[in-house]
N, C-alpha and C positions, 0 to 999 in steps of 0.2 A: 770155197772148199768144204769138204766134208769135215766136221769139226774134230777136234782132238778128243772130245769126250766120246765120240762114236768109236774112234780108233782104240781108245782105253778099253771099251766094252768088248769090242772085237778081239783085242789082244788077250785080255782076261780069258775069253771063251776059248781062244785058241790053246791057251796054257793049260786049260782045264779039259783039253781034249774034244772041244765041239768043233765041228767043221762049219764054217761059215763062208759064203761068197762076199766079195766086197761090194755088197749093195745093201741098202738099208730101207725098208718100208716106212711109211709115215707112222704107222702105229708103233713100229719098233723104235722109230727115232724118238717118239713121245716118251717111251719107257725108258730109253737111254738118258733123255734129258732130266727126267725125274730122278734117276738113280745115280747119276754121276755128275758131280760139281766140279767144275774147273778149278775152284778154289783149293780142292783137295789133289790136284794133278801130282804135286810132288810127293804126297804120300802114297798115292797109286802107283807111281813109278817105282818107289822103292818096294812095293809088294810085287810088282811084275818082275823086276830085276832078281829079287830074292827067290822067285819061283823057277827061275831060268837054270838049268843044269850048270854047274860050276865051269864045265869046259866051254860053255857058251856066254859066260859072264865074266869078262875081264877087260882090263884096260887095253890089252893087246887087240881085242875085238873091236873096241871103239876106235882104236887107231887104224884098223884095217877098214872101218867104215869111212873114216875120214880120207884114206888113201883112195878108196873106190870114188869118192866124191871128187877128188881132184882129177881123176881120170875121165869122169864124165863131163867135168867142166871144160877140160881140154878138148874133148871130143865134140862138145857143142860149138866151141870157138872155131874149130877146124871146119866143121859142117856149115857154119855161117859163112866163113870166108870162102869156101868151095862154091857156095850157092851165089854169093856175090859175083864171084869171078865169072860165073856162067851167064850173068846178066849183062856182060859187057859186049854182047855181040847181037847181030841180027836186029829184030825189031826194038829191043830196049835201047840201042844206041839211036836207032832212027826217030824214037820218041823224045829224045833228049830235048830240052828246052835251051835255047842260046841265052848266054849271059855275056854281056859286052864288058870287058875288063875295064874296070873303074867306074861302071855305072851301077848303082844299087839296084837290087832286084829282090822283090818278095814273091814266094812261091806258095801257092795254097793247094797244090794237087799232088799226087803221087802217081808213079807209073812203073815202079819196080818193086819186088818183094819175093819172099819165099818163106817156107817154114818146114819143120820136121820134128820127129821125135825118135827116141831110141830106148831099148831097155836091155839089160845084161843080167845073167844069173836066173834064178828062180825065186820070184817074188810078186806078190799081188800087186796090180797097178791099174791106174787110170791115166790116160794120158791123151793129149791132142794139142794141135797148134794149127793156126791159119792166119792169114792176112788179107786185108782188103785195101786195094788202091782207092776205091770209091770212098771208103771212109777214113783213109789214111791210118789205118789200125793194124796192129800186130798183137796176136794172142797166144799164149803159150801155158799150158798147165800140165803138171805131173804130181801124181800122189802115189807113193809105194808104201807097202806094208798093210797090216802089221806083220812083222816077222819075215823070214826068208832071208835070202843072201842076194844082193845085186843093186843095181842102179836104174834110175830112170832119168831120162833128159827130154826137154822139149824146148824149142827155140822158134822165133820167127822175127822177120825184119820187114820193114816197109819204108819206102822213101822216094826220092826224085833224082833223076839223072839229068846232067847239065852238060852243055858244051860251051867253053869260053873262047869267045871270039876277041879279036884285037891283036895286039903285038906285045911282047915282052912278058912281064910277070908283076903281080901286084898282091900285097898282103890283104886279106878280107877277113872280117869277123862274121863267121857263119853261125846264126842262132836258130834254134828250134824251139817253138812254143807248143805245149800239149798238156796231156794229163796221163797219170798213171793210177792204176787201182789194182790191188791184189794183195796177196798174203803169202809169207814165208813162214813154214812151221815145221817142227820136229818134236818127237816124243820118244822116250824111253830108249835113248840111244841112237836113234835115227839123225841123219845129217842132210842139211839142204842148204841151198844157196840160190840167189836171184841176183842177176846183173842186167841192168838196163844202160845202154850206151848210145851217145851220139856219135856217129862215125861219118867221116868224109874221106872217100877213097879215091885217088887219082888212078882211074883205070888205065890210063895211058901208060903210066909207069909201074902201077902196083902198089904205091905207097899209100898207107892208110894213116890217118889222124883220129885219135879217139879221145873222147872225154866222157866220164861217168855221170849219168843222170841219177842213178840210184844203185845201191848194193847193199845186199842184207844176207846174212847167214844165221842159221839156227842149228843148234845141236843140243842133245838132252831133251830138255823141256823148253821149248820157245815158241812163240806165236807172235808175228809182227805183220801188222796190217798197215797198208798205206793207201791213201786215197787223196791225191794232192796234184796241184798244177805244177808244171816246170816251165823253165825258160832259160836253156843253157846254150853256151856258145863255145866255139873254138876258133882260134886263129890259124889260117891255112894261107900260105903263099900259093895263089892261083896262076896256073901258066896258060897263056893263050895257045890255042890248038888242042888243049888237052880235054878229055872227058872226065867227069867225076860223078860219082854216086854219093849222094847225101842220104842218110838214113838212120833210123832209130831201130835197135835191136833189143830183144828181151830174150834171156835164156835161163831156164830153171834147171838145176841139177840136184839130184836126191841120191842117197845111198843108205842102206841098212845092212847090218851083219848080224844074223840071227833074230835080233829083237829091234823093236821100234817101228816107227813110221815116219815118213818125211814127205813134204810137199812144197811145191811152188806153184801158186795158183794165180795167173794172170790171164785167165780165160776160162771157158765153160767146161773144158774136157774132162774134168775131175768129178763130174756128176752134178754141178750146179752152174747157174748163169746169173751172177749178180752184177753183171756189167764189168767184170774184171777184164782189164786190156791195157794196152799201152797205145796212145794215139797222139797225132799232132795236127795242129790247126795251120800252122804256117812255118815257112823256113825264110829267113831274112838274110840276105847276102849283103853286108855293109862294108864298102871299101874305105 
């Protein structure tokens, strides 16, 4: 992600009446690195907040930014759900791998996925999302601000479709192993959130089962970096004759109200590519 120190400089310039586009050259980046130290972030934030007109600098406006964040979080979840529903027909179902009820199965491929982004209001933004079934990878990144009013969202998911053969039903522990790498940040009143989930959806009935792999929020001044492996599972009763989608999703939500910046960086769409992503190596179905 473009670092908060760059956002500090951009926001200070904006408040001083200087017009800047949301991109920084290598030479400008060096100057910013030299001039702005993240150890002084809190002091810099106080200066920024004190420079904002009083009608734009209130607890009420922070509350409004949080309300906007909740709306884009809900929008992301709805868009993910809608896209998963669309994957339950045609070639997606035809590509489903058969799992025999009561027989353990390890899956190391992906055949379904989707991605999307959104913005609202008037706010500078970088955003992008994509997925790859070949790499079993989902990437989503969004960075908004400095300043303005509005939201940004990015989401992606990737996984495997299965068909359960046999008769009756049986409980199974479904585990996914993989890696997550990314960053959730906020500055000067911005609000951001990242959620990464393992989801098993019975596409025959529409019932979903979800467990959280990673969740992080940032507000005010916050910068949370993660680069770790995961191996998470969820217990589901599988029904013979039903189709299921097993997938990992990543969704980033951001909001600002007059001041601040916010970002959820789990992909290259915000201007860098440091290998940020969510990916899995295997799905194990253990009866």
